[in-house]
DRENNU-100088 format. One line per field, with one value per residue (C-alpha): residue number from 1; x, y, z. Coordinates in steps of 0.001 Angstrom, whole numbers, plus 500000, padded with zeros to 6 digits. Last residue first. Example, Ala and Ser with C-alpha at 12.3 -4.5 7.8 and 13.67 -1.06 7.14 Angstrom:
loza: (2:1)
xx: (513670:512300)
yy: (498940:495500)
zz: (507140:507800)
END
This chain:
loza: (1002:1001:1000:999:998:997:996:995:994:993:992:991:990:989:988:987:986:985:984:983:982:981:980:979:978:977:976:975:974:973:972:971:970:969:968:967:966:965:964:963:962:961:960:959:958:957:956:955:954:953:952:951:950:949:948:947:946:945:944:943:942:941:940:939:938:937:936:935:934:933:932:931:930:929:928:927:926:925:924:923:922:921:920:919:918:917:916:915:914:913:912:911:910:909:908:907:906:905:904:903:902:901:900:899:898:897:896:895:894:893:892:891:890:889:888:887:886:885:884:883:882:881:880:879:878:877:876:875:874:873:872:871:870:869:868:867:866:865:864:863:862:861:860:859:858:857:856:855:854:853:852:851:850:849:848:847:846:845:844:843:842:841:840:839:838:837:836:835:834:833:832:831:830:829:828:827:826:825:824:823:822:821:820:819:818:817:816:815:814:813:812:811:810:809:808:807:806:805:804:803:802:801:800:799:798:797:796:795:794:793:792:791:790:789:788:787:786:785:784:783:782:781:780:779:778:777:776:775:774:773:772:771:770:769:768:767:766:765:764:763:762:761:760:759:758:757:756:755:754:753:752:751:750:749:748:747:746:745:744:743:742:741:740:739:738:737:736:735:734:733:732:731:730:729:728:727:726:725:724:723:722:721:720:719:718:717:716:715:714:713:712:711:710:709:708:707:706:705:704:703:702:701:700:699:698:697:696:695:694:693:692:691:690:689:688:687:686:685:684:683:682:681:680:679:678:677:676:675:674:673:672:671:670:669:668:667:666:665:664:663:662:661:660:659:658:657:656:655:654:653:652:651:650:649:648:647:646:645:644:643:642:641:640:639:638:637:636:635:634:633:632:631:630:629:628:627:626:625:624:623:622:621:620:619:618:617:616:615:614:613:612:611:610:609:608:607:606:605:604:603:602:601:600:599:598:597:596:595:594:593:592:591:590:589:588:587:586:585:584:583:582:581:580:579:578:577:576:575:574:573:572:571:570:569:568:567:566:565:564:563:562:561:560:559:558:557:556:555:554:553:552:551:550:549:548:547:546:545:544:543:542:541:540:539:538:537:536:535:534:533:532:531:530:529:528:527:526:525:524:523:522:521:520:519:518:517:516:515:514:513:512:511:510:509:508:507:506:505:504:503:502:501:500:499:498:497:496:495:494:493:492:491:490:489:488:487:486:485:484:483:482:481:480:479:478:477:476:475:474:473:472:471:470:469:468:467:466:465:464:463:462:461:460:459:458:457:456:455:454:453:452:451:450:449:448:447:446:445:444:443:442:441:440:439:438:437:436:435:434:433:432:431:430:429:428:427:426:425:424:423:422:421:420:419:418:417:416:415:414:413:412:411:410:409:408:407:406:405:404:403:402:401:400:399:398:397:396:395:394:393:392:391:390:389:388:387:386:385:384:383:382:381:380:379:378:377:376:375:374:373:372:371:370:369:368:367:366:365:364:363:362:361:360:359:358:357:356:355:354:353:352:351:350:349:348:347:346:345:344:343:342:341:340:339:338:337:336:335:334:333:332:331:330:329:328:327:326:325:324:323:322:321:320:319:318:317:316:315:314:313:312:311:310:309:308:307:306:305:304:303:302:301:300:299:298:297:296:295:294:293:292:291:290:289:288:287:286:285:284:283:282:281:280:279:278:277:276:275:274:273:272:271:270:269:268:267:266:265:264:263:262:261:260:259:258:257:256:255:254:253:252:251:250:249:248:247:246:245:244:243:242:241:240:239:238:237:236:235:234:233:232:231:230:229:228:227:226:225:224:223:222:221:220:219:218:217:216:215:214:213:212:211:210:209:208:207:206:205:204:203:202:201:200:199:198:197:196:195:194:193:192:191:190:189:188:187:186:185:184:183:182:181:180:179:178:177:176:175:174:173:172:171:170:169:168:167:166:165:164:163:162:161:160:159:158:157:156:155:154:153:152:151:150:149:148:147:146:145:144:143:142:141:140:139:138:137:136:135:134:133:132:131:130:129:128:127:126:125:124:123:122:121:120:119:118:117:116:115:114:113:112:111:110:109:108:107:106:105:104:103:102:101:100:99:98:97:96:95:94:93:92:91:90:89:88:87:86:85:84:83:82:81:80:79:78:77:76:75:74:73:72:71:70:69:68:67:66:65:64:63:62:61:60:59:58:57:56:55:54:53:52:51:50:49:48:47:46:45:44:43:42:41:40:39:38:37:36:35:34:33:32:31:30:29:28:27:26:25:24:23:22:21:20:19:18:17:16:15:14:13:12:11:10:9:8:7:6:5:4:3:2:1)
xx: (544177:541318:540894:540502:543989:545883:545739:542028:539264:537958:534636:533747:530837:532173:534962:536568:535286:538048:538359:538638:538874:542616:543183:544954:545659:543373:545094:546702:543835:541034:540526:537199:538602:541639:539401:537581:540898:541994:538815:539127:542767:541927:539220:541653:544251:541749:540439:544003:544448:541307:542486:545886:544144:544033:544923:548576:551861:550362:551493:548692:550872:553665:551400:549713:553068:554358:551495:551937:554753:553819:550227:550339:546587:547230:549303:546538:543992:546342:546780:543044:542234:539013:536737:533463:534067:531078:529887:530083:528055:529345:528026:528276:527899:525694:523211:522732:523595:523342:525245:524646:525751:529109:530841:533812:535332:535083:531341:531312:529077:529594:532903:531293:529503:532655:534679:532185:532029:535841:535676:533290:535884:538644:536598:535842:539520:540489:538068:539520:538261:537290:533971:535274:534612:532437:532716:529947:530791:527641:525621:522291:518531:516484:513598:515602:518344:518021:521269:523020:526236:529959:531808:534752:536164:537958:540202:543038:542177:539689:538694:535829:533693:530692:526921:525246:521633:521035:517463:516416:519078:517482:519944:520569:522136:524414:524044:527015:526398:528895:530011:531908:535717:537573:537556:538587:536867:533595:531229:527454:525962:523020:520226:518107:520434:523858:526463:530127:532758:530539:531029:534021:534791:533731:533490:536540:538490:537673:538635:542003:542591:541727:543905:546916:546334:546122:549283:551164:549875:550830:554360:554655:553469:555933:558838:557735:557470:560960:562389:560683:561889:565486:565259:563879:566693:569300:567833:567785:571463:572318:570485:572177:575585:574687:573715:576906:578971:577068:577657:580468:578149:575783:572922:569915:568571:571585:574386:572146:571032:574605:575575:572563:573488:571327:568752:569304:566677:565932:562945:560720:557991:555208:553825:550679:548537:546038:542410:539487:537840:541211:544386:547863:551413:554491:557681:560352:563705:565378:569101:570144:572268:569549:566627:563234:560350:558576:557952:556177:553692:553031:550420:549803:546948:543754:540642:538596:540362:542861:543088:546494:547433:550721:552963:555871:558390:560177:561850:564235:565926:569279:567516:565196:561614:559030:555566:553422:549879:547852:544030:541040:542475:539559:541863:541154:544197:547692:549012:552100:554633:556183:558120:559244:561840:562180:564501:568044:566731:565517:563533:563030:562252:561033:558526:557748:555075:552672:551623:548854:545471:544096:541620:537889:538082:535113:533568:535221:533497:532779:530441:529764:528581:524790:522726:519985:516704:514024:511432:509108:510482:513980:516051:519549:521897:525298:527208:530780:532188:535681:536357:537847:535018:532719:529133:526007:524345:523826:521548:519609:518922:516649:513398:510338:510420:510107:513091:514265:517362:519904:522859:525687:528048:530242:532108:534068:536970:534887:532143:528819:525927:523168:520338:517230:515165:511502:509128:505352:504915:506550:509680:510700:514116:515867:519644:521382:522362:524106:524899:527517:527475:529697:532517:530257:528668:530890:529370:528512:527538:525049:524504:522176:519694:518425:519076:515417:514002:513531:510612:507841:506418:502929:502124:499068:498003:497796:495471:493359:494800:495526:494907:491742:492847:495519:498768:499164:499255:500372:499443:501666:500772:502258:500799:503206:504051:505964:509259:510591:508303:508768:510440:511544:510089:512810:511805:513361:512368:512966:511328:508823:506057:505117:502143:500847:497594:495472:493546:496153:496502:498562:500729:500480:501824:500998:503642:503093:504425:504051:503795:503394:502826:500517:497210:495608:497143:500599:503960:506817:505841:507706:508119:511180:510815:513493:511823:512867:513065:514291:515886:514766:515948:514531:510914:508806:505817:502612:502123:499814:500116:497128:497255:494479:492153:492153:489176:490122:487576:487894:486204:483355:481526:477845:475494:471720:469776:466266:464436:467730:469936:473484:475219:478565:480091:481848:484190:485293:485676:482536:482757:485978:483945:483512:481715:479520:479199:478618:477585:477678:476009:477520:475464:477116:475165:475741:476633:474544:475055:473499:473335:473021:473065:471557:473509:472498:473294:475037:477411:480313:478458:476214:476287:473368:472800:469173:468266:469043:468570:470815:471509:469078:471183:474075:476963:477924:479670:480013:481393:482775:482880:483969:483704:486436:485721:488019:490718:490480:492252:491049:490849:490191:486797:487828:484415:483031:480335:478799:475033:473595:472358:468642:467751:466210:463027:460610:458355:459188:462440:463321:463947:464663:460971:458864:457218:455835:455127:456576:453880:450760:452231:451487:452415:454890:455027:453512:455502:454312:452894:451816:450304:451784:449549:448593:449124:452770:453351:451099:448290:446981:444363:443194:445587:444649:442722:444040:446239:444247:443605:443352:445915:448078:450466:453664:453454:451002:452016:453363:455486:457928:459120:460138:461481:459530:456186:454926:451235:450464:447230:448955:452753:452742:454941:452658:455538:456788:460382:463359:466455:464923:468033:466259:463561:460712:459974:456715:456234:459066:462366:462134:465232:464593:464224:466523:469634:468349:465435:461800:459339:458442:458661:462064:463437:465382:468384:468500:469891:467596:464512:464539:463181:460249:460061:456781:458190:460967:462766:464119:467058:466342:467681:469511:468262:466080:468061:468858:468821:466198:464244:461990:458702:459094:461146:460377:458459:455037:453908:450199:449320:445883:444013:440319:438940:436875:439669:439487:435929:432837:430265:431626:431823:435338:438294:442058:444926:448510:451107:452422:450418:452314:455930:455896:453849:450942:449783:446123:444713:441400:439606:437451:434709:433327:429968:428530:428504:427103:423931:425862:427780:431518:434342:437963:441380:440947:444194:445278:448066:445518:441916:438887:435368:432194:428679:426076:423127:425090:426067:428729:431385:432215:435242:437999:439980:442854:442885:446140:447352:451073:453395:455823:455642:453039:452980:449767:449901:447557:445425:441756:441148:438316:435395:433069:435896:434752:437329:440050:442924:446606:449367:452888:456131:459787:462187:465399:466424:470123:471093:472307:469250:467318:463699:460453:457366:453769:451081:447604:445416:446688:446998:444382:443232:444185:447024:449238:452128:455419:458168:461857:463701:467223:467762:464096:461994:463501:461484:463184:460768:459742:458499:457128:458596:456353:454529:450803:448451:450813:454425:454198:457636:459577:463343:465924:469675:470007:466401:466779:470229:473060:475041:471846:471316:467913:466293:462685:460259:457075:453928:451033:447297:445726:442608:438828:438490:439262:442258:442285:445922:446326:449465:451735:455258:458068:460978:464577:467633:467289:467406:471197:471727:469114:471061:474146:472161:470559:466961:465852:462403:458693:456333:454179:453694:450499:450723:447237:445469:441874:439931:443046:444558:447122:450771:453062:455646:457774:459367:461929:463669:460568:461365:460145:456932:456440:452755:450332:449219:448080:445388:444850)
yy: (488364:490231:493974:496039:497507:498336:501335:500978:502708:505943:506942:510478:510632:513883:511946:508851:505407:502847:500043:496267:493919:494363:493554:496336:493764:490906:487819:489295:491673:489137:488196:490090:492329:492987:493976:496413:497869:498343:500291:502401:503159:504242:506503:508091:508673:510338:512525:513638:514468:516563:518422:519031:520692:519184:521235:520627:522559:525946:529540:530429:531908:529465:526409:527734:528307:524919:523026:519228:518983:521826:520975:517777:517016:514942:512532:512092:511354:508925:507015:506985:505486:506680:509468:507663:504650:502358:500075:496387:494201:490667:488942:485118:483260:480181:481903:484782:484648:487915:489275:491970:495336:494263:497082:499302:499883:502713:502662:498978:496152:492394:490526:487100:488002:489627:486497:484207:486531:486377:482603:482585:484529:482192:479173:480799:481543:477991:476519:478681:481916:481611:483369:486339:486623:489347:492415:495020:498421:500102:503265:503559:503252:502525:500022:497786:497573:498726:498822:501274:499854:500558:497552:495518:492655:489439:486836:488787:492072:494836:498199:500615:499318:501630:501419:498168:498308:495776:495463:492967:490515:490605:491114:488607:489143:486134:482749:480350:476633:473839:471026:468239:468118:465415:467220:470491:473723:472680:475616:475846:479297:480937:483484:481330:478545:478551:475856:476728:474278:472830:469075:467918:466339:468612:471981:471439:470168:473357:475478:473673:474276:477957:478112:476722:479080:482052:480984:480806:484244:485573:484253:485788:489150:488952:488310:491163:493519:492543:493331:496733:497482:496662:498853:501724:501359:501387:504605:506190:505333:506888:510099:510267:509918:512530:514998:514281:515016:518242:519390:521876:523834:524329:522178:523515:525340:526610:526180:527348:530394:531332:530999:533012:535817:536200:538886:541571:542631:545912:546500:549445:549951:552336:554167:556243:553302:554029:555019:554824:551636:549842:550062:548668:549659:547971:549331:547225:548495:546134:545391:543535:540423:538981:541056:540331:538762:537445:538718:536112:537332:536256:536865:536062:537669:536590:536747:538095:537831:540427:541453:542087:545097:544858:547797:548125:550961:553113:556560:555253:552919:551933:550801:548526:549072:547478:548497:546250:547328:545384:545421:544981:545829:546095:546983:543983:541815:543257:541917:539752:539657:537420:538265:535509:536270:535856:536149:535282:533394:534423:531724:534000:537594:539109:541621:541003:543717:545423:548949:549940:550864:554391:554693:554145:550468:548438:546100:542737:539431:536113:533152:530484:527113:526516:525929:523311:523895:522316:523370:525976:525526:526403:527490:528485:531385:532106:535371:536690:540234:541586:545251:547809:550270:549715:548660:550756:548464:544752:544091:540791:538316:535792:536053:533985:531966:535060:536486:536271:538278:537993:540366:539143:541310:539386:537599:540717:539704:538490:541086:539333:537922:535383:534828:532651:532018:531022:528187:528612:529533:526332:526700:526891:528343:531713:531502:533283:536832:538785:542291:544318:547907:550535:551098:550129:547105:544213:540771:537946:534697:531879:529781:527373:528009:525579:521911:520950:519376:515653:513847:512552:509049:507723:504042:502420:498833:496862:497695:494819:492388:492708:489326:490455:488758:486154:485948:487388:490981:492864:496442:498403:501540:504993:508216:511132:513906:516870:518394:518600:517817:514575:514019:510493:507454:504824:501200:498477:494789:494422:495024:497673:498968:502618:504529:508052:508766:511908:513189:515328:516093:512995:513649:510608:507073:503746:501022:498118:494607:492192:488478:487170:483446:483584:483272:485398:487011:488548:488427:488871:492362:494583:497148:498869:502492:504949:508365:511212:514980:516295:512981:509670:506262:502815:503739:500619:499418:498359:494748:491943:492698:491534:488668:487960:485154:482149:480252:476832:475399:471689:470055:467579:466366:465454:463556:462920:461327:460911:464233:466079:466841:468084:468871:470670:470000:471974:470518:472898:476589:478725:479380:481318:483923:484601:487718:488008:484312:483785:480866:480440:477523:475988:473638:471425:469658:472334:475507:476512:479441:479807:482760:483487:479769:478523:478057:475316:475118:471907:473727:472949:474596:472877:474276:473726:472568:471779:475429:476335:473186:470136:468850:466230:464287:465239:467596:469472:472715:474281:477787:479422:483021:484012:487628:488308:488988:486246:485100:482233:478934:476402:472651:471914:471773:470654:471285:468555:467134:464256:463925:460420:460040:459802:457694:459461:458392:459482:460821:464548:463683:462121:458700:457099:456876:458463:461878:462951:466678:468908:471375:469501:466189:463212:459792:457350:453569:452777:455442:459031:461070:464206:466913:470431:473506:473817:477598:477085:473365:470406:468330:464810:465861:469438:472269:474495:477725:480912:482130:485400:484967:481207:478486:477145:474218:475876:479625:481554:483193:486410:487140:484512:486360:488521:488782:487296:488038:485994:486304:485551:484108:481054:480965:477686:478350:481142:483681:482571:481399:482700:480604:478826:479594:481806:482747:480786:478379:477685:474191:472186:473103:470675:470578:470004:473694:473134:474900:474372:475736:475084:476453:479646:479119:478603:480777:478386:479827:480372:483907:486079:483881:482887:479349:478977:476617:474797:471856:471065:473267:471201:473237:475734:475145:477950:479301:482164:484775:486828:483704:481200:478155:475554:477259:479958:483019:486596:485366:487032:488385:489369:491474:491335:494177:494541:498044:500025:502595:503414:504613:502647:503617:501220:498408:497376:495363:495872:494373:495467:494556:491995:491721:493376:493583:490157:488311:485967:483751:483972:486190:485450:487660:485543:486743:484319:485199:485901:488999:488629:490665:493544:494059:493246:495743:495358:497121:500722:502202:502313:499738:497439:498257:495950:497477:495897:496837:497634:496040:495548:492310:492671:490043:488886:486584:487548:485463:486300:483428:482547:481215:480539:482181:483562:481684:482445:484026:485226:487611:488676:485535:484744:488462:489990:491947:494692:496289:497699:495525:497769:496626:495917:494849:493458:494223:493289:495906:496201:499861:499675:498825:501110:500265:497078:498097:496698:497585:498730:499001:500282:500977:501608:505388:506010:502786:503976:503451:502071:499751:499593:497085:496668:493395:492146:489951:489576:490427:493907:494963:498253:500940:502065:505487:504875:506424:508145:507483:508142:505711:504016:503306:503240:502520:500366:500551:497907:498024:500341:499838:496071:495556:493956:490711:488700:488216:486530:489934:490562:493262:493427:495274:496404:497056:497858:495685:496054:498756:496287:495920:493043:492052:491687:489896:491072:489717:490978:488511:489587:487311:487198:490986:491185:488118:489407:492700:490884:489030:492084:493218:495550:496945:496016:496734:499268:502096:503254:507063:508521:505232:505414:508359:510487:507894:505372:506072:503434:501306:498775:495440:493472:490422:488771:486264:482753:480695:477064:476589:475313:478667:479934:477245:476691)
zz: (501950:503480:503840:507009:506754:509911:512216:512763:510744:512134:513673:514690:517155:518632:520287:518715:517825:517336:514821:514839:511858:511401:515082:516938:519675:518728:520096:523230:523777:523371:526982:526987:529714:527477:524596:526894:528083:524465:523680:526815:526050:522520:523947:526380:523663:521380:524202:524944:521263:521409:524495:522914:520025:516582:513512:514352:514580:515370:515138:512710:509968:510798:510555:507426:505751:506917:505185:505338:507891:510250:509355:511411:511145:508035:510083:512652:509944:508203:511454:512110:508695:507068:508208:507368:509631:508886:511669:510804:508444:507612:504488:504468:501188:500559:498274:500726:504413:506340:509288:511840:513185:514653:516479:515619:519037:521540:522196:523186:521998:522237:521835:521640:518418:517059:517840:516067:513044:512801:513039:510074:508085:509208:508104:504750:504192:505203:502635:499906:498407:494737:495030:496975:500677:502132:504319:504377:505899:507154:506699:508515:508010:511110:511526:513843:511249:507634:505663:503337:501970:501653:500330:501634:499532:500232:498604:496996:498669:498043:499459:499822:496948:496569:497125:498235:499477:502285:503676:500942:502191:505660:508493:511262:514685:515319:516999:516735:516340:516951:514632:516336:516292:514353:511020:512533:513393:511849:511929:512109:511583:513322:512745:510451:509344:507763:507264:507233:506042:503371:502831:500853:497490:494640:496351:498514:495509:493615:496629:496780:493069:493496:496587:494690:491790:494183:495995:492692:491726:495150:494745:491279:492626:495523:493090:490829:493813:495018:491597:491602:495143:494120:491024:493102:495684:492929:491583:495054:495568:492237:493154:496585:494964:492366:495104:497117:494044:493510:497065:496342:494161:497085:498150:500155:503249:505233:502727:499938:501963:502742:499078:497967:500403:503465:504174:506803:509333:511097:513390:514128:516752:515779:518806:518702:517720:514967:515511:517899:516658:516523:514442:515182:514149:512646:511007:509298:507848:505448:504882:501765:501051:498827:497726:499168:497220:500285:503803:505900:508523:512088:514779:518435:520450:518641:520895:517988:514683:513483:509843:508255:506109:504177:503095:500707:500592:498015:498633:501284:498835:500468:503650:501732:502832:505155:506353:508546:509403:511994:511963:514282:517699:520121:523024:525262:524671:523897:520631:520033:517214:514518:511309:508878:506211:502468:499458:500661:503680:507142:508990:512006:512946:516210:517568:521217:521355:518933:519715:522132:520683:520950:523746:524397:523461:522347:524880:525122:524473:526184:525607:528236:526936:526885:529988:530144:531972:534077:536638:535142:531667:530544:527576:528680:528106:529724:529438:529816:529862:529229:529797:527423:527952:530911:530329:530286:527750:527066:524068:524212:521374:519695:521610:520665:523902:526079:527964:531572:532528:535348:535803:538056:540144:542620:539835:538904:536623:533690:534103:534435:532431:533186:530695:531157:528012:528359:527635:528032:524357:523162:521104:517453:516828:516505:516435:519275:520201:523014:521739:523649:524875:526532:524031:521180:519534:520596:519757:522149:520419:520898:517761:519518:522308:523036:523544:523122:526236:526091:524505:526715:526907:527645:527277:525737:526321:523059:520229:518969:516479:512787:511150:509403:506203:506773:508699:512174:513303:516399:517301:519681:521644:522086:523497:523280:525732:524363:525527:521975:519005:517117:513747:514666:516432:516742:517069:519181:519223:515519:512149:513182:510946:511249:512567:513022:514825:514426:517458:519203:522941:523688:520666:518494:518210:516625:516328:513938:514402:511522:510817:514347:514672:516421:518260:520924:523992:523972:525737:523272:522206:524668:521874:523335:522234:521182:521175:518938:518461:521797:522686:524115:525206:525985:526752:527323:525314:527102:528210:527029:523340:521256:518757:516246:517425:515117:513720:512335:509889:509109:506139:505699:502593:502387:500089:500234:497397:495941:496272:496431:499444:498936:502228:502657:506063:508791:511399:514123:514801:514729:518489:517850:515904:512199:511077:507966:507182:503453:501297:497515:495787:492657:490472:487878:485108:482455:484331:487322:489699:493140:495511:499220:499948:503177:506390:508816:512535:513592:516000:513620:510740:508184:504645:502277:498690:497822:498227:494616:492600:492367:488835:487491:487150:489383:489925:493067:493938:497403:497636:500781:501949:505453:506575:509111:512788:514076:511700:509240:508763:506228:505844:502209:500556:497079:495579:493313:495565:493582:493185:492645:489063:488257:485196:482201:480304:483004:480216:480493:482273:485604:487088:490453:491424:488686:488417:485036:484824:487501:488624:487476:488689:486439:487886:486397:486860:483434:481626:481545:478725:480616:478448:478440:478003:481688:481427:482407:482986:483652:482137:482819:485334:484928:485742:488655:488058:489697:486867:486575:482846:483249:483975:486802:487409:486198:486539:484416:481164:479633:476534:475270:472168:473873:477407:480276:481918:484881:485805:489444:490847:492426:492591:494621:497684:498900:498845:495441:495215:493230:492618:489613:487506:484954:487417:488979:491797:493697:492390:490927:489295:486362:484169:480441:479580:476554:477948:481471:483460:484383:486967:485101:481332:479695:476898:474680:472869:469081:469444:467309:466886:470549:470750:473159:476157:476811:478794:476320:473755:470843:469634:466850:463352:461557:458224:459481:457502:460588:462730:463909:462718:464413:463449:460829:461578:462641:465651:465865:469238:469456:472501:474059:475734:476762:476397:478906:479325:475600:476108:475048:472457:469820:472287:473142:471800:471929:469904:470646:468018:465535:462297:459462:460551:462165:459517:460295:457413:458441:461188:462883:465401:467696:470039:472599:474218:470778:468541:465044:465691:467144:463940:464105:463553:462455:462516:463571:464831:468455:468055:466485:467245:467344:467342:468622:467511:470119:471868:475109:476896:479544:480179:476637:476329:473881:471382:469011:466515:464762:461429:460946:458413:461009:464309:466946:470436:472132:475059:477867:477578:476784:476691:478762:477342:478656:480673:484039:485842:484468:482269:482999:480654:480826:479001:479470:478155:476170:475824:475004:478587:481381:483500:482782:482095:483425:481415:481603:478904:479734:482741:486290:485957:488633:490284:493749:496271:493515:494372:492436:493272:492466:493107:493786:496848:497762:500839:500802:497758:496887:495812:492342:491326:487870:484752:482242:478961:479160:477299:477334:478336:482137:483627:486044:486706:487504:488298:491306:492418:492684:494141:492203:492656:493060:489318:489311:488874:489982:488764:490865:489803:492011:492175:495552:495678:495989:493345:490604:488299:485796:485198:488983:490235:487376:487846:485560:485422:484747:484343:480540:480282:480313:478133:475716:475593:474402:471745:470282:470509:467708:468080:467666:470519:468647:471080:472755:473088:472696:473234:472015:470578:469964:467674:468831:468201:466750:468488:466688:467491:465524:466913:468357:471131:470802:471213:470175:469383:472004:473388:470014:469696:465959)
END
């Protein structure tokens, strides 16, 4: 039988055996295990052999092509020479195709034998082809022959050279058959009956007995492991009917289609010049003449559709078509046989024109799209039809009427999907695009709109709002820009002008703070705007150059006595630029005409002052400066150590004498380096026993006091005081006598006596009655509040059920209805995002409101805030009052001496009001706690002070309160909001306190 007419399929088992030393030294038996998954990997690969018979007139080559365009050729494919010498071939990328590897020989050396194309990272699946030299005495009828198990086959060779010698046939390099010279004709046949895969499959070669292995002609016999029409491990499953010369794979049951056909049963005709699993590949000449196409087993090798012969250069005779011209046309009356396509009929398709063409339908939902300039644009166009559209029959027409062709095509059932790509979109690409499907009989198109947007770019550079040594506060100046909006993000880029690395952060408002900068350094700043979508980041805006302020150095300046003639001026070491310097000015406190000036390097941290006068006061100023700027620090003073014994204490006096204690006060003379004061006291009647206390003296301290405790009542004590400095003890020791009171005198002066017991009980009874009265009043107030709460709950319920919302929110504004007859008006307020508020602790709570401490994000900065909100059961009037408070705060504006509004946020119908957080609590409580004469008399007496606050601080407090009240008066809110519960005052040193009254609701 003719082996080319039987259904061919892939062999599941292949083997490789070694040829003997006279023939092929390493020819392998092509029998191995090919699994389903590997078949899917290798199914996209085609090995093209343009010259199976190599002559000296051509440069032989091999081309391995993958229909999977997602990978490149050399990264996924490799070519090799399996026999007679096994080695890999050096393949190059074929740039004329999407995924292909090519080998070209400059000579005929190593061009004989078995070659393969291998899919990298697979289990070893290969596609084989064969080359022989033009000097061969015989030529095979075909490179491969495929039969089913149990069939008979003839392996045929044509004689080229006639020699008076016997012929020898080898199988896999081993002797198989010989024919005497007298029996040899121009056509040599080797017959095999009942072909079996393990027994008969392999490489068959023929030559004269005196010839060399390189003069052999090669044919490969492929035997399917199942009988015709069956597949599977046990060959019990029925193969589909494979049309147009397709072969059933004996391991998977799928049809392997010859070049020029595709589909699950090879029923789809691709036409001339096409090949590959999905017919995406095209031959350079448009007809695939003189090319042998090799596919995975059990297909083997064949010509493209429309060609036959060993070199595939002979056109099919009339009435035949397909690979190797093995298919006969059986057309209807109106049909015509095409050697590439088979039967061709108007409006019909199929092997016999038995199927009616169906107009293609574009299935893609090509919606109007928006894309940014410079972005790669990918779009897919899918269409169904019968027959389904082929690769190249679906195109994309741009707005300027230029045509894009698909970079890849996928087909599933009757639907074909073509993928298109534009590397960089430009504004000129905007307009109406259309997907076109053009087959031999129909033409369909579908339009869609493509909008190409230009990313925004700031028109103006940013502006410096404020600065410090370590930060810049930048106004983004982003409202004026070129390009398209809306803006989705604003990003600030900055770096030191001399640096190369940029830093960036995203801004949420019009101001952004750049922190952790270096003092007195110039920075380059620009703004980048973005809009929605990929590639929406615009070009950099104009750059601006800002400088941070000079660092307020030095810090920690102090002047310390070292000796009688020297002082040490020191400060904390800190980072500074090399070109900076410290300038020091020192002088004697009472001699302003003599000034000492010093200039020190930036890495200095101190200066010793020598050759000074003992017991003299000196003062110094230090500043960090550049060539033209500088900032002085506060003046520091110190005395040199004394060169004399200290003077005694002066103005010694006693006070607050009781029966067990007494207070002693005295003064010290300044400038004598007094470091300690000793006080010794003893009872006059006990001269042999005394007690002594040693008190340390702080610098600049001139007034001291000490409380004597544990004294005996009605006793006389003798006190003696003296001072100590660096030289020694004072020569004089002033003495003082005091007498303690009797218990009765002390009780009369500081407490109750026996005669006051009746008064004590009267006071106690009065206090008890007062407590009972307060308790009763509290119960009455509690009951009233409970009644009010129930009434408001009922009123709130009716408001929810029957009335419209009192306050309606929108983005950045609220609509309030003051009264039923008044129209609704809108109040704009600074908005906060709900996600930028992180609640922490509850500060306070009332019946209908609550105040919480929170961490918020405003203008890109994190800060503490007090968040005020209404409770769920607050009434309609409470909500209206709360919204009115926000309205007043918005109108009030910003002032440094009031607690300012930071923003507001609406979440799930509730208003959240953020104001500045006062970390030090209530101002009134703070002032009361500072009165140590009331809270800690011992400390007040020991330090001769009535308050921890100085008169200067209290004066500052008063001035700031006055400024805040004056601002409220200017806003015409003083009469309504005098010490309003929602207001607070900001005091010196950035200390904030809550107002006099509570900040809670209800």
